[in-house]
C-alpha positions in Angstrom: -25.4 124.8 67.1 -24.5 122.3 69.8 -27.5 120.4 71.2 -26.8 121.6 74.7 -26.9 125.2 73.5 -30.3 124.7 72.2 -31.5 123.1 75.4 -29.9 125.3 78.1 -30.8 129.0 78.7 -28.8 131.4 80.9 -30.4 130.1 84.1 -32.2 127.0 83.3 -33.4 124.3 80.9 -36.9 125.1 79.6 -39.9 122.9 79.8 -42.4 122.7 76.9 -45.7 121.1 77.6 -47.3 119.6 74.5 -50.6 117.6 74.5 -50.0 116.8 78.2 -46.5 115.4 77.7 -43.4 117.0 79.0 -41.2 117.8 76.0 -38.1 119.3 77.6 -36.6 119.7 81.0 -37.7 122.6 83.1 -35.5 124.8 85.2 -35.1 123.3 88.7 -38.7 122.8 89.9 -39.9 124.1 93.3 -42.0 121.4 94.9 -45.3 122.8 96.3 -44.7 123.8 99.9 -41.0 124.2 99.6 -39.6 127.5 100.9 -37.0 129.6 99.2 -33.7 130.6 100.9 -33.0 134.2 101.7 -31.3 134.6 98.4 -33.9 133.0 96.1 -34.2 132.8 92.3 -37.1 135.3 92.2 -35.6 136.7 89.0 -36.0 133.5 87.1 -38.8 133.2 84.5 -41.6 130.9 85.6 -41.4 127.4 84.3 -44.0 126.1 81.9 -45.1 123.5 84.4 -44.8 122.8 88.1 -46.0 120.1 90.4 -49.7 120.2 91.2 -51.1 119.2 94.6 -50.8 115.5 93.7 -47.0 115.8 93.3 -46.4 117.8 96.4 -43.0 117.0 97.9 -42.2 117.2 101.6 -41.5 120.8 102.6 -37.8 121.4 103.0 -36.1 124.0 105.1 -34.7 127.0 103.3 -31.2 126.2 104.5 -28.8 123.2 103.9 -29.2 121.7 107.3 -29.6 117.9 107.7 -28.9 115.4 110.4 -29.7 112.2 108.7 -27.8 110.0 106.3 -30.3 110.3 103.6 -30.3 109.8 99.8 -28.0 110.9 97.0 -24.7 109.2 97.6 -25.0 109.7 101.4 -24.3 113.4 100.7 -26.8 114.7 103.2 -24.8 113.1 106.0 -21.8 115.1 105.0 -23.7 118.3 104.5 -23.3 121.1 107.1 -24.2 124.8 107.3 -20.5 125.6 107.3 -19.8 123.8 104.1 -17.9 125.7 101.5 -20.3 125.4 98.7 -17.7 125.0 95.9 -15.0 123.0 97.7 -14.7 119.6 96.1 -11.6 118.6 97.9 -9.1 116.1 96.5 -10.9 113.8 94.1 -9.7 111.2 91.6 -11.3 112.0 88.3 -13.4 109.3 86.8 -13.4 108.3 83.1 -17.0 107.2 82.4 -17.9 108.8 79.1 -21.3 107.1 78.4 -24.7 108.0 79.8 -26.9 105.2 78.5 -29.7 105.7 81.1 -30.2 106.3 84.8 -29.7 103.8 87.6 -29.7 100.8 85.5 -32.7 101.8 83.3 -31.8 102.6 79.7 -32.9 105.7 77.8 -35.8 104.9 75.5 -37.3 102.3 77.8 -41.0 102.0 77.6 -43.2 103.4 80.4 -44.5 99.9 81.5 -40.9 98.5 81.6 -39.7 101.3 83.8 -42.8 101.1 86.0 -42.3 97.3 86.5 -38.6 97.9 87.4 -39.4 100.5 90.0 -42.3 98.5 91.5 -40.0 95.5 91.8 -37.5 97.5 93.9 -40.3 99.2 95.9 -41.9 95.9 96.8 -38.8 93.8 97.3 -38.5 92.2 100.7 -34.7 91.9 100.4 -33.9 95.5 99.2 -32.0 97.6 101.7 -33.3 100.8 100.0 -36.5 102.6 100.9 -38.3 103.1 97.6 -41.8 104.5 97.3 -43.7 105.3 94.1 -45.5 108.6 95.1 -47.4 109.3 91.9 -47.5 108.4 88.2 -49.4 109.3 85.0 -49.2 106.8 82.2 -46.7 107.6 79.5 -45.9 110.9 81.1 -44.0 110.5 84.4 -43.3 108.4 87.5 -42.4 110.2 90.7 -40.4 108.1 93.1 -39.0 108.8 96.6 -35.8 106.7 97.0 -34.0 107.0 100.3 -35.5 110.4 101.0 -34.7 111.8 97.6 -37.3 112.5 94.8 -36.7 111.2 91.3 -39.1 112.1 88.5 -38.8 109.9 85.5 -40.2 111.7 82.4 -41.5 110.0 79.2 -42.2 111.2 75.7 -44.1 109.9 72.7 -44.5 111.6 69.4 -47.8 113.6 69.4 -50.6 112.3 67.3 -50.7 115.5 65.2 -47.1 114.8 64.2 -47.5 111.1 63.6 -50.4 111.5 61.1 -48.1 113.6 58.9 -46.4 110.3 58.0 -49.2 107.8 58.7 -52.6 109.1 57.6 -54.3 105.9 58.7 -53.2 106.1 62.3 -56.3 105.9 64.6 -56.5 107.4 68.1 -56.9 103.9 69.5 -53.6 102.8 67.9 -52.0 106.0 69.2 -53.3 105.4 72.7 -51.7 101.9 72.7 -48.2 103.4 72.1 -46.0 103.9 75.1 -44.0 106.9 76.2 -40.2 106.5 76.2 -37.9 107.5 79.1 -35.8 110.5 78.1 -35.2 112.5 81.3 -34.8 112.0 85.1 -34.9 114.9 87.5 -33.3 114.5 90.9 -34.8 116.7 93.7 -33.3 116.9 97.2 -32.9 119.3 100.1 -30.1 121.9 99.8 -26.7 120.2 99.7 -23.4 122.1 99.3 -22.7 122.0 95.6 -19.1 120.9 96.1 -20.2 117.6 97.7 -22.5 116.8 94.7 -19.9 117.9 92.1 -17.2 115.8 93.9 -19.4 112.7 93.3 -19.9 113.5 89.6 -16.2 114.2 89.1 -15.3 110.9 90.6 -17.5 109.1 88.0 -17.5 111.3 84.8 -14.4 113.4 85.2 -14.5 117.2 84.6 -17.6 118.8 83.2 -17.3 120.2 79.6 -19.5 123.2 80.0 -20.6 125.7 82.7 -22.9 128.6 83.0 -22.1 129.1 86.7 -21.9 132.8 87.7 -19.4 133.4 90.5 -21.1 136.6 91.5 -24.7 135.5 92.0 -24.0 131.8 92.5 -26.5 130.7 89.9 -26.1 128.6 86.8 -25.2 125.0 86.0 -22.3 122.7 85.3 -22.9 120.4 82.3 -21.4 117.1 81.5 -21.8 116.4 77.8 -21.5 112.6 77.5 -22.0 109.9 74.9 -25.8 109.5 75.0 -26.8 112.4 77.1 -26.2 115.3 79.4 -26.0 115.9 83.2 -26.9 119.3 84.6 -25.8 120.2 88.1 -27.7 123.3 89.2 -26.5 126.0 91.5 -28.5 128.1 93.9 -27.3 130.8 96.3 -27.6 130.4 100.1 -25.7 132.7 102.4 -23.6 133.8 99.4 -22.5 130.2 98.8 -23.6 127.8 96.0 -25.9 124.9 97.0 -27.7 122.3 94.9 -31.1 120.7 95.1 -31.7 119.6 91.6 -29.9 117.6 88.9 -31.1 116.7 85.4 -30.1 113.6 83.4 -31.2 114.0 79.8 -31.0 111.7 76.8 -29.4 113.5 73.8 -31.1 111.5 71.0 -34.6 111.9 72.4 -34.0 115.6 73.3 -33.1 116.3 69.7 -36.1 114.4 68.4 -38.4 116.3 70.8 -37.2 119.7 69.6 -37.6 118.6 66.0 -41.1 117.3 66.6 -42.0 120.4 68.6 -41.5 122.5 65.5 -43.5 119.9 63.4 -46.3 120.0 65.9 -47.0 123.7 65.5 -46.8 123.4 61.7 -48.7 120.1 61.5 -52.0 121.5 60.4 -50.5 123.5 57.6 -48.2 120.6 56.5 -51.2 118.2 56.5 -53.2 120.6 54.4 -50.3 121.0 52.0 -49.9 117.2 51.7 -53.6 116.9 50.8 -53.4 119.6 48.2 -50.3 118.0 46.6 -51.9 114.6 46.5 -55.1 115.8 44.8 
């Protein structure tokens, strides 16, 4: 089965919380305090994790209105309530086929490396961007507000219970010194006409290879399956037109590793017991 088929469900990508680390991407998260539009996704299953009070994002209006040139590719400046949600207009298709990371940071980068890179931008006196690190938890996530848009960098490291299957001498101190690796970035923004967002992605990566978009209920996702990872463009209905407020950038290699180790985690106790029996 294709990796993306293992990851994506009908209406979202699931999140699996394992020993405090995010293992897979959730369906588009609703920041605490955000309001749903009149045609909300109330029928969606609850995600396995949501932002707590520390990660509260600014409340956004339930509609796609914006009057400031803010954030993701200046798309908010082009966005209007009258936008045709799916209209991408004339666009020259791009031909980038690699997804080696996000915004200059490579997949698999250690937590401290990503933290330093983001702090350098946030504290630079010459940067024209407005970058603020809102919250962070070591080896798990870094939440950044960049030009009015939220970016959550998620990290993963193999759980201790899985590592000791291959290294019986590993101590908790040694495990704690290991760093999480960047495997996923979630982009969270106010409602933007989906056509505007898709136009930008088409201009870089060309046409998407997969889609679960439902024309009737205006839900689903377009998926770019690239060398090194996936991009998910999520659709939500508003006034019977599709709008977008979340995108997911996901590393393929680490996603595959996570799913494999997720299975190992729940069998770890039995496997360790079996190893001890066989070694006796």
